[in-house]
VMD Tcl script that draws the C-alpha trace (Angstrom):
set ca {
  {10.20 -14.14 5.87}
  {7.38 -14.39 3.26}
  {4.50 -16.88 3.30}
  {4.66 -16.64 -0.60}
  {4.43 -20.36 -2.37}
  {8.17 -20.58 -4.02}
  {7.98 -19.87 -7.80}
  {4.67 -17.90 -7.34}
  {4.03 -14.08 -7.95}
  {4.48 -13.07 -3.90}
  {0.97 -10.69 -3.77}
  {0.86 -7.31 -1.37}
  {-2.20 -5.78 0.07}
  {-2.12 -2.25 1.29}
  {-4.45 -1.32 4.10}
  {-5.96 2.38 5.34}
  {-8.69 3.45 6.42}
  {-9.92 5.36 3.17}
  {-7.59 3.43 0.32}
  {-6.90 7.69 -0.94}
  {-2.95 8.64 0.64}
  {-1.18 5.76 2.22}
  {-2.12 2.78 0.59}
  {-2.35 4.19 -2.98}
  {0.78 5.45 -2.57}
  {2.32 2.53 -1.35}
  {0.83 0.27 -3.93}
  {1.88 3.30 -6.43}
  {5.92 2.78 -5.15}
  {5.78 -1.08 -5.04}
  {3.94 -1.56 -8.83}
  {6.94 1.48 -10.37}
  {9.74 -0.22 -8.42}
  {8.75 -3.96 -8.79}
  {6.85 -4.25 -12.30}
  {5.00 -7.23 -12.62}
  {7.25 -9.45 -10.08}
  {4.93 -8.83 -7.25}
  {0.61 -8.57 -7.48}
  {-0.08 -5.41 -5.96}
  {-3.37 -4.36 -4.39}
  {-4.80 -1.94 -2.10}
  {-8.00 -1.10 -0.18}
  {-9.89 0.83 2.89}
  {-11.74 -0.23 5.87}
  {-13.70 2.86 5.00}
  {-12.92 3.93 1.10}
  {-12.81 7.88 0.31}
  {-14.72 9.09 -3.02}
  {-11.43 10.16 -4.86}
  {-8.00 9.43 -4.14}
  {-6.59 12.55 -2.28}
  {-5.12 15.00 -4.47}
  {-2.40 16.05 -2.66}
  {-1.18 12.30 -2.72}
  {-1.65 12.57 -6.21}
  {0.70 15.12 -6.38}
  {2.85 13.65 -4.15}
  {3.62 11.28 -6.78}
  {3.76 13.05 -9.77}
  {6.66 14.99 -8.69}
  {8.49 11.76 -8.39}
  {7.45 10.57 -12.24}
  {4.49 8.16 -10.73}
  {0.93 8.62 -12.13}
  {-2.00 7.47 -9.36}
  {-5.02 9.10 -11.18}
  {-6.28 6.10 -12.00}
  {-6.65 4.17 -8.95}
  {-9.72 4.47 -7.17}
  {-10.48 3.99 -3.10}
  {-11.81 0.14 -2.78}
  {-13.77 -1.40 -0.10}
  {-11.75 -3.80 1.91}
  {-12.76 -7.45 1.50}
  {-11.60 -10.79 3.40}
  {-11.00 -12.36 0.16}
  {-8.62 -9.74 -0.70}
  {-6.61 -10.67 2.83}
  {-6.44 -14.40 1.78}
  {-5.58 -13.59 -1.54}
  {-2.38 -11.89 0.16}
  {1.02 -12.80 0.95}
  {1.56 -9.96 3.19}
  {-0.92 -7.35 4.36}
  {0.29 -4.21 5.10}
  {-2.01 -2.09 7.52}
  {-1.70 1.85 7.87}
  {-3.58 3.19 10.58}
  {-6.67 1.24 10.70}
  {-6.31 -1.06 13.72}
  {-8.81 -3.50 14.86}
  {-11.22 -3.34 11.60}
  {-8.83 -5.03 9.13}
  {-9.82 -8.45 9.02}
  {-6.79 -11.21 10.45}
  {-6.73 -14.27 8.95}
  {-4.43 -16.77 10.24}
  {-1.10 -17.79 7.65}
  {-1.36 -14.05 6.30}
  {1.43 -12.07 7.07}
  {0.53 -8.46 8.90}
  {2.72 -5.61 9.24}
  {1.52 -2.38 10.45}
  {3.36 1.11 9.26}
  {2.67 3.82 11.46}
  {2.74 6.84 9.13}
  {1.15 10.18 9.10}
  {-2.43 10.41 7.51}
  {-2.12 12.65 4.31}
  {-5.31 13.96 4.24}
  {-5.84 16.92 4.90}
  {-2.04 18.32 4.76}
  {-0.17 20.21 2.28}
  {2.31 19.03 -0.17}
  {4.82 19.90 2.09}
  {3.73 17.72 4.82}
  {2.71 14.83 2.38}
  {6.60 14.80 1.08}
  {8.25 13.28 3.70}
  {5.55 10.65 3.87}
  {5.95 9.77 0.39}
  {9.11 9.36 0.70}
  {9.72 6.93 3.95}
  {6.28 5.14 2.46}
  {9.18 4.61 -0.80}
  {12.00 3.70 1.86}
  {10.11 0.52 2.74}
  {8.67 -0.31 -0.22}
  {12.15 -0.91 -0.97}
  {12.57 -2.88 1.90}
  {9.60 -4.85 1.33}
  {11.49 -5.82 -2.32}
  {13.96 -6.68 -1.01}
  {12.35 -9.51 1.54}
  {10.15 -10.62 -1.63}
  {12.59 -11.01 -4.41}
  {15.76 -11.78 -2.99}
  {18.04 -11.42 -5.82}
}
mol new
graphics top color blue
foreach p $ca { graphics top sphere $p radius 0.5 }
foreach p [lrange $ca 0 end-1] q [lrange $ca 1 end] { graphics top cylinder $p $q radius 0.2 }
display resetview
């Protein structure tokens, strides 16, 4: 069930602690798979200095370039401007606004992991993003 206004472009915000791995991969998948049909944002409650190089490499393997992505701090404005907020391990540090739809995706953190460990996380994120697109953009 989307909170998007009929006829408007739905918007999704992916949030994790460092905005360097899971949320960046999710944003990369959603952008690649939905094009400009869905507005995509990502942010972190304690952003890292750079996107995790192993996450960048894992996405490069499937033809998605997230090298230009930069970790951003989570703002209340970003949450309020989004129809769906998907949290990934930030727990109670994510702001909550009534009327915004929240989903929590429990995923392993790719920080400090090998490429072999990050590939299944990347693939699980793709599966969940595909389900999200099917919900937000019913054909």
